[in-house]
C-alpha positions in Angstrom: 86.1 -48.7 -19.0 88.3 -48.8 -15.8 86.9 -48.0 -12.4 89.9 -45.7 -12.0 92.3 -44.4 -14.6 95.5 -42.3 -14.5 96.2 -39.8 -17.2 99.7 -38.2 -17.2 100.1 -35.2 -19.5 103.7 -34.2 -20.0 104.3 -30.6 -21.1 108.0 -30.2 -22.2 109.9 -27.3 -20.7 107.5 -25.4 -18.4 108.7 -24.1 -15.1 107.3 -21.7 -12.5 109.0 -18.3 -12.9 108.9 -14.7 -11.8 106.0 -12.3 -12.2 107.4 -10.6 -15.3 105.1 -9.1 -17.8 107.8 -8.7 -20.4 109.5 -12.1 -20.3 107.0 -14.5 -18.7 104.4 -15.2 -21.3 101.9 -16.4 -18.8 101.7 -12.8 -17.5 102.3 -11.2 -20.9 99.5 -12.9 -22.7 97.4 -14.2 -19.8 96.6 -17.9 -19.2 93.0 -18.9 -18.3 94.1 -22.4 -17.2 95.8 -20.6 -14.3 93.6 -17.5 -13.9 90.2 -19.2 -14.1 91.1 -22.5 -12.5 93.4 -21.3 -9.7 92.4 -17.6 -9.7 96.0 -16.5 -10.3 99.2 -17.2 -12.1 101.9 -19.1 -10.1 105.2 -17.4 -9.4 108.4 -18.1 -7.6 107.0 -16.3 -4.6 103.6 -18.1 -4.7 104.2 -21.5 -6.3 101.5 -23.5 -4.6 97.9 -23.0 -5.6 94.8 -25.1 -5.2 91.1 -25.0 -6.0 88.8 -27.9 -5.0 90.5 -31.1 -6.3 93.1 -29.3 -8.4 96.5 -28.6 -7.0 99.4 -26.7 -8.6 102.9 -26.9 -7.2 106.6 -27.0 -8.0 108.8 -30.0 -8.5 112.6 -29.5 -8.2 114.2 -30.3 -11.6 117.8 -29.6 -10.5 118.0 -32.7 -8.3 121.2 -31.5 -6.5 123.2 -31.4 -9.7 124.9 -28.2 -11.1 124.0 -26.8 -14.5 120.8 -26.4 -16.4 118.4 -29.4 -16.3 118.0 -31.2 -19.6 115.3 -33.3 -21.2 117.2 -36.6 -21.4 118.0 -36.9 -17.7 114.9 -34.9 -16.5 112.4 -37.1 -18.3 114.1 -40.3 -17.3 114.0 -39.1 -13.6 110.4 -38.2 -13.9 109.2 -41.4 -15.5 111.5 -43.8 -13.6 111.5 -42.2 -10.1 115.3 -42.2 -10.0 117.7 -39.3 -9.8 119.2 -39.8 -13.2 121.4 -36.6 -13.3 123.0 -37.9 -10.1 123.5 -41.3 -11.6 125.0 -39.9 -14.8 127.0 -37.1 -13.0 125.4 -34.3 -15.0 122.3 -33.0 -16.7 122.1 -34.4 -20.2 119.9 -34.1 -23.2 117.9 -33.9 -25.3 118.2 -37.7 -25.8 118.8 -40.3 -23.0 122.3 -40.9 -21.8 123.5 -44.2 -23.0 123.9 -45.9 -19.6 120.4 -45.0 -18.6 118.7 -46.9 -21.5 118.6 -50.2 -19.5 117.0 -48.3 -16.6 114.3 -46.9 -18.9 113.6 -50.4 -20.2 112.9 -51.6 -16.7 111.6 -48.6 -14.8 109.7 -46.3 -17.2 106.2 -45.8 -15.8 104.7 -47.1 -19.1 106.6 -50.3 -18.7 105.6 -50.6 -15.0 101.9 -50.4 -15.7 102.2 -52.7 -18.7 104.1 -55.3 -16.7 102.0 -55.1 -13.6 98.5 -54.2 -14.8 98.7 -55.1 -18.5 97.2 -51.8 -19.3 99.4 -48.8 -20.2 99.0 -46.7 -23.3 101.1 -44.0 -25.0 98.6 -41.7 -26.7 100.9 -39.9 -29.1 100.6 -40.8 -32.8 103.6 -40.6 -35.2 103.7 -39.9 -39.0 105.1 -42.3 -41.6 108.4 -40.4 -41.7 109.0 -41.4 -38.0 108.6 -45.1 -38.9 110.9 -44.6 -41.9 113.5 -43.2 -39.5 113.2 -46.2 -37.2 113.4 -48.6 -40.1 116.6 -46.9 -41.3 118.3 -48.1 -38.2 118.8 -44.7 -36.6 118.1 -44.4 -32.9 118.3 -40.8 -31.7 114.9 -40.9 -30.0 113.7 -39.0 -26.9 113.1 -40.9 -23.7 109.6 -42.3 -24.2 109.7 -43.2 -27.9 113.1 -44.9 -27.3 111.6 -46.9 -24.4 108.6 -47.9 -26.4 110.7 -49.0 -29.3 113.0 -51.1 -27.1 110.2 -52.7 -25.0 107.6 -53.4 -27.6 105.0 -50.8 -26.6 103.0 -50.0 -29.7 103.2 -46.7 -31.6 100.0 -45.1 -32.9 99.8 -44.0 -36.5 97.8 -41.7 -38.8 94.8 -44.1 -38.8 94.6 -44.0 -35.0 94.3 -40.2 -35.2 91.5 -40.6 -37.8 89.7 -43.0 -35.4 90.2 -40.6 -32.4 92.3 -43.3 -30.7 95.4 -41.1 -30.5 96.6 -37.5 -30.7 99.2 -35.8 -32.8 101.9 -34.2 -30.6 100.6 -30.7 -31.7 97.0 -31.4 -30.6 95.0 -29.9 -33.5 96.5 -31.8 -36.5 97.1 -28.6 -38.4 100.9 -29.0 -38.4 100.7 -32.6 -39.8 98.6 -31.2 -42.6 100.8 -28.2 -43.3 104.2 -29.8 -42.8 103.6 -33.4 -43.7 100.9 -33.2 -46.4 98.3 -35.1 -44.4 94.6 -34.6 -44.8 93.5 -34.9 -41.2 90.4 -33.1 -39.8 91.5 -30.1 -37.8 90.2 -30.3 -34.2 90.3 -27.7 -31.4 92.6 -28.1 -28.4 89.4 -28.6 -26.3 88.4 -31.5 -28.5 91.9 -32.9 -28.2 91.6 -32.8 -24.4 88.2 -34.5 -24.5 89.5 -37.2 -26.9 92.3 -37.8 -24.4 89.8 -38.3 -21.6 88.0 -40.9 -23.7 91.3 -42.7 -24.5 92.3 -42.7 -20.8 89.1 -44.3 -19.7 90.0 -47.4 -21.6 93.4 -47.9 -19.8 94.7 -48.0 -16.3 97.5 -45.6 -17.2 97.8 -43.3 -20.2 100.6 -40.9 -21.1 100.5 -38.1 -23.6 103.5 -35.9 -24.4 103.4 -32.3 -25.7 106.7 -30.9 -27.0 105.9 -27.6 -28.6 106.0 -25.8 -25.2 109.8 -26.4 -25.1 110.2 -25.2 -28.7 108.3 -22.0 -27.8 110.6 -21.5 -24.9 113.6 -21.8 -27.2 111.9 -19.3 -29.5 112.2 -21.8 -32.4 108.5 -21.1 -33.3 108.5 -17.3 -32.7 106.2 -16.7 -35.7 103.6 -19.0 -34.2 104.1 -18.2 -30.6 100.8 -16.6 -29.6 98.7 -19.1 -31.6 100.4 -22.1 -30.1 100.4 -20.6 -26.6 96.7 -20.0 -26.8 96.2 -23.6 -28.0 98.1 -24.9 -25.0 96.0 -22.8 -22.7 92.7 -24.1 -24.1 94.0 -27.7 -23.9 95.1 -27.4 -20.3 92.0 -25.4 -19.3 89.7 -28.1 -20.7 91.6 -30.9 -19.0 91.5 -29.1 -15.6 87.9 -27.9 -16.0 86.4 -31.2 -17.2 88.3 -33.8 -15.3 86.2 -36.7 -14.0 86.8 -36.3 -10.3 85.4 -39.7 -9.4 87.1 -42.0 -11.9 90.3 -40.3 -13.1 93.5 -38.9 -11.6 95.2 -36.4 -13.8 98.9 -35.5 -13.4 100.3 -32.6 -15.5 104.1 -32.4 -15.3 107.2 -31.1 -16.9 110.9 -31.9 -16.9 112.5 -28.5 -16.5 111.9 -24.8 -16.8 112.0 -22.9 -20.1 108.8 -21.3 -21.4 108.3 -19.3 -18.3 111.3 -17.1 -19.1 111.8 -16.1 -22.7 114.5 -13.6 -21.8 116.9 -16.5 -22.5 116.8 -19.2 -25.1 118.0 -21.9 -22.8 116.4 -24.0 -20.1 116.2 -22.5 -16.6 116.8 -23.8 -13.1 113.2 -22.9 -12.1 111.1 -25.7 -10.6 109.0 -27.7 -13.0 105.3 -27.0 -13.2 103.3 -29.8 -11.7 99.5 -30.0 -11.4 97.2 -32.8 -10.1 93.5 -33.0 -10.5 90.8 -35.6 -9.9 90.3 -38.5 -7.6 93.7 -38.8 -5.8 95.0 -35.3 -6.7 95.5 -34.1 -3.1 97.2 -37.2 -1.9 99.7 -37.2 -4.8 100.4 -33.5 -4.5 101.5 -34.0 -0.9 104.1 -36.6 -1.9 105.9 -34.6 -4.6 108.9 -32.4 -4.0 111.1 -33.2 -7.0 110.8 -35.1 -10.3 111.8 -38.4 -8.8 108.7 -38.3 -6.5 106.1 -38.4 -9.3 106.2 -42.1 -10.3 106.2 -43.5 -6.7 103.4 -41.1 -5.7 101.2 -42.4 -8.6 102.0 -46.0 -7.7 101.3 -45.4 -4.0 97.9 -43.8 -4.4 96.6 -45.1 -7.8 97.4 -48.8 -7.7 
């Protein structure tokens, strides 16, 4: 167990939007992770909230570049601390832009902690079909899986989920059972959060990525919307409510807006939701104005 650990939880496609009870699901359905932890839901008019060692604030995802922010350049900016849309000349996604791949291999925060502290961990698990895809020679992977594949960072598999050493990307294991024919025990989002805390305690830096929030924002999972939205709420509430304030720093971050405005099926130019909690939460919160500030703030205060 480390004296201090960093846990980064990436929530794909969540921004801070308007107070709109029709098109902003955080107002339409309610969200206890905001309402009970921060006593209100953040909006474009009130986008900075705090309660004890928990701080919620915006991070600019536009980075001075026209157009809608995208995952490929947004995630690379977030993880590398570099303005990747500016480097590329545009927002690009969902996969990394080709000329940014060498940057990811050198600068991704997982690579940084592995190279400098020999202790970084990517907590997501992948099914056998993912490894079949890689073995086939195809390489259209999102930012972090591509970085891990290219730099030798290990991928977790089904057995790691069974041993509570990794999480599926949908938290509860239900979708792996239903879509992939697995026979995993179904866990609650709260249990997923607690498992993630235990995993993080064994590493200097741990990253977990949750992608279904972006799919919800694109309305690709409209039949499951309220169920998955509630699961996300319970997961985030548990993380914020049970964070170890003495031994852990938690950073919850996103790459662009989307879910906060379901009046459109595209991304938005709203600022990305960012939350810090735990030991160095206040110090880090003061350093972040845009996506490129997240990595250097973590390194400055947590290493």
